[in-house]
C-alpha positions in Angstrom: -48.2 -29.3 65.5 -48.4 -28.8 61.6 -45.0 -29.1 59.2 -44.7 -26.3 57.3 -45.8 -26.9 53.7 -43.5 -26.4 50.4 -44.5 -22.6 50.0 -43.3 -22.2 53.8 -40.1 -24.0 53.8 -38.8 -22.3 50.5 -39.9 -18.7 52.3 -37.6 -19.5 55.2 -34.5 -20.5 53.1 -34.6 -17.1 51.7 -35.7 -15.4 54.8 -33.3 -13.2 56.4 -32.0 -13.5 60.3 -34.7 -11.5 62.4 -37.5 -12.3 59.8 -36.5 -10.0 57.1 -36.7 -11.1 53.2 -34.0 -10.9 51.2 -34.1 -8.4 48.0 -34.4 -9.6 44.8 -31.3 -9.9 42.7 -30.7 -7.5 40.3 -31.1 -8.4 36.6 -28.0 -8.6 34.6 -28.2 -6.7 31.7 -28.1 -9.3 28.9 -24.9 -9.4 26.6 -25.2 -8.0 23.6 -22.8 -7.1 20.0 -23.2 -3.4 21.5 -22.3 -4.1 25.2 -19.4 -6.4 24.0 -17.8 -3.4 21.7 -18.5 -0.8 24.8 -16.5 -3.2 26.9 -13.5 -3.9 24.5 -12.9 -0.2 23.6 -13.0 0.8 27.3 -9.8 -2.6 28.2 -8.4 -0.8 24.8 -8.6 2.9 25.9 -7.3 2.3 29.7 -4.7 -1.1 29.2 -3.8 -1.0 25.6 -5.1 -3.6 22.6 -2.5 -6.2 23.9 -5.2 -6.8 26.9 -8.0 -7.4 24.7 -8.8 -11.0 25.0 -12.2 -12.9 24.9 -11.5 -13.5 28.6 -10.6 -9.7 29.7 -13.9 -8.8 27.7 -16.2 -11.6 29.6 -14.8 -10.5 32.7 -15.4 -6.7 32.3 -19.1 -7.9 31.2 -19.3 -9.8 34.4 -19.9 -13.5 32.4 -17.9 -16.1 31.3 -16.2 -16.3 27.7 -18.6 -18.8 26.3 -21.5 -16.2 26.6 -19.2 -14.2 24.1 -19.6 -16.8 21.4 -23.2 -16.4 21.1 -22.7 -13.0 19.9 -19.4 -12.9 18.2 -16.9 -15.5 16.4 -13.8 -14.5 18.1 -11.4 -12.2 18.9 -10.6 -11.0 15.4 -14.2 -10.6 15.0 -13.9 -8.2 18.0 -11.5 -6.4 16.4 -13.3 -5.7 13.3 -16.1 -4.3 15.1 -14.1 -2.3 17.2 -12.4 -0.8 14.0 -16.3 -0.4 12.3 -17.5 1.5 15.7 -14.7 3.8 15.3 -15.3 4.4 11.7 -18.8 4.9 12.2 -18.3 8.1 14.1 -15.9 9.5 11.1 -17.8 12.3 9.6 -17.7 12.1 5.4 -17.8 15.3 3.8 -19.7 15.6 0.5 -17.0 15.2 -2.2 -15.9 18.5 -3.9 -13.7 18.8 -6.9 -11.9 21.7 -5.7 -11.4 20.8 -2.5 -10.8 16.9 -2.8 -7.3 16.9 -1.2 -8.2 19.0 2.0 -10.9 16.5 2.0 -9.0 13.6 2.1 -6.4 14.8 4.5 -9.5 15.7 7.3 -10.8 12.1 6.8 -7.4 10.7 7.2 -7.0 13.0 10.2 -10.1 11.9 12.0 -9.1 8.4 11.6 -5.8 9.4 13.3 -7.1 10.9 15.9 -9.6 7.8 16.2 -6.9 5.5 16.6 -5.0 7.4 19.1 -7.4 7.6 21.3 -7.3 3.7 21.7 -3.8 3.0 22.1 -2.5 0.0 19.9 -5.7 -0.7 18.2 -4.4 0.3 14.7 -2.7 -3.0 14.8 -6.1 -4.2 14.5 -6.8 -2.4 11.6 -3.6 -3.8 9.9 -4.8 -7.2 10.3 -8.2 -7.4 8.7 -9.6 -7.2 5.6 -12.7 -6.0 6.7 -16.1 -6.1 5.4 -17.8 -4.4 8.1 -20.2 -1.9 6.6 -19.3 1.0 8.7 -15.5 0.6 8.0 -16.6 0.2 4.2 -18.4 3.5 4.5 -15.4 4.9 5.0 -13.4 3.0 2.0 -16.1 4.5 -0.1 -16.2 7.8 0.9 -12.5 8.5 0.5 -12.9 6.7 -2.9 -15.8 9.1 -3.9 -13.5 12.0 -3.1 -10.7 10.9 -5.0 -12.2 10.2 -7.6 -14.0 13.8 -7.3 -10.7 15.1 -8.0 -9.9 13.3 -11.1 -7.6 10.5 -10.1 -8.1 7.6 -12.4 -9.6 4.6 -10.5 -6.7 2.2 -9.6 -4.8 5.0 -8.9 -7.0 6.2 -6.4 -7.8 2.6 -5.0 -4.1 2.1 -4.6 -3.8 5.5 -2.7 -6.7 4.9 -0.3 -4.8 1.6 0.5 -1.4 3.6 1.0 -2.8 6.3 2.9 -4.4 3.9 5.2 -1.6 1.7 6.1 0.2 4.9 6.5 -2.1 6.2 9.1 -2.5 2.8 11.6 1.6 2.6 11.3 1.9 5.9 12.2 -0.5 5.7 14.9 0.9 2.2 16.1 4.4 3.7 16.0 3.3 6.6 18.7 1.5 3.7 20.8 4.3 1.8 21.2 6.7 4.4 21.8 4.3 6.0 24.4 4.0 2.5 25.9 7.9 1.5 26.0 8.2 5.2 27.8 5.7 4.1 31.0 7.0 0.4 31.0 10.0 0.3 33.3 11.8 -2.5 31.8 11.9 -0.7 28.3 14.2 2.3 29.6 16.0 2.2 26.8 13.7 4.8 24.9 15.7 8.2 24.6 14.4 11.7 24.1 15.7 13.7 21.4 18.3 15.5 22.9 19.8 12.3 23.7 19.2 10.9 20.4 21.1 13.9 18.7 24.2 13.4 20.7 24.4 9.8 19.8 24.1 10.3 16.4 26.4 13.4 16.4 29.0 10.8 17.8 29.1 8.5 15.0 32.2 7.8 13.0 32.6 10.8 10.7 33.7 9.0 7.7 30.9 6.5 7.9 28.1 8.7 8.7 29.2 12.3 7.5 25.3 13.1 6.5 23.8 11.7 9.5 26.3 13.8 11.6 25.8 16.9 10.0 21.8 16.7 9.7 20.7 15.0 13.0 18.9 17.6 14.3 16.7 17.4 10.7 16.6 13.5 11.0 15.1 13.9 15.0 12.8 17.0 14.1 9.3 18.0 14.4 6.6 18.1 17.1 3.2 17.3 17.2 2.0 15.7 13.9 4.5 17.7 11.8 5.6 14.1 10.4 2.4 13.2 9.9 1.2 16.3 7.8 4.2 16.2 5.5 3.5 12.8 4.8 0.0 13.5 3.9 0.4 16.4 1.8 3.3 14.9 0.0 1.4 11.7 -1.1 -2.0 13.7 -1.6 -0.5 16.5 -3.6 0.8 14.3 -6.0 -1.8 11.3 -6.6 -2.3 13.2 -10.1 
């Protein structure tokens, strides 16, 4: 009896019991920078920025960390790409000298809302001096708006930096508070009513103003404090 040739032996190794051949394995989508960004954003949206690592991104893509290094330098590179992606989605207006304050405020609100969609991602913005073109597009747009309002260039440049820092710090604080309220080990976070009670219970001789104005110190709903700070800053730029 003739022995099976190599092709027949190969077919037998890949045959299912009963003679049915195994279906071909589906090909994995190739790893790309865009897929890395998508996976990273999903991790941040669902688990927070602290959960973002090279390993967690690789696992989300069904690969190993080494595969990512073909496309990105390191975790900091991913962070810069994430901020660039969020900035690419912002709508920048054509600068109007008579509406520049409203336009600048609107851009800051857009950035705020983007950061709040991805808990803790503002820390990535604070940690990098980005040269990403999408990020620089937003800085260019904010500078154009401010200059159109007649703000001197140096004052405009520092103003944009200060506004960007405040937006990032504001959203990062909200993300941290939200995280602590849902963390069983961080049950020391108190609500406004309890905070007022503690402030009004302070020694009157040491904290007279804090006791008297506890309601004002803890007041504000939604983004009242954000709006106040933005208008206070922007309205006094020139």
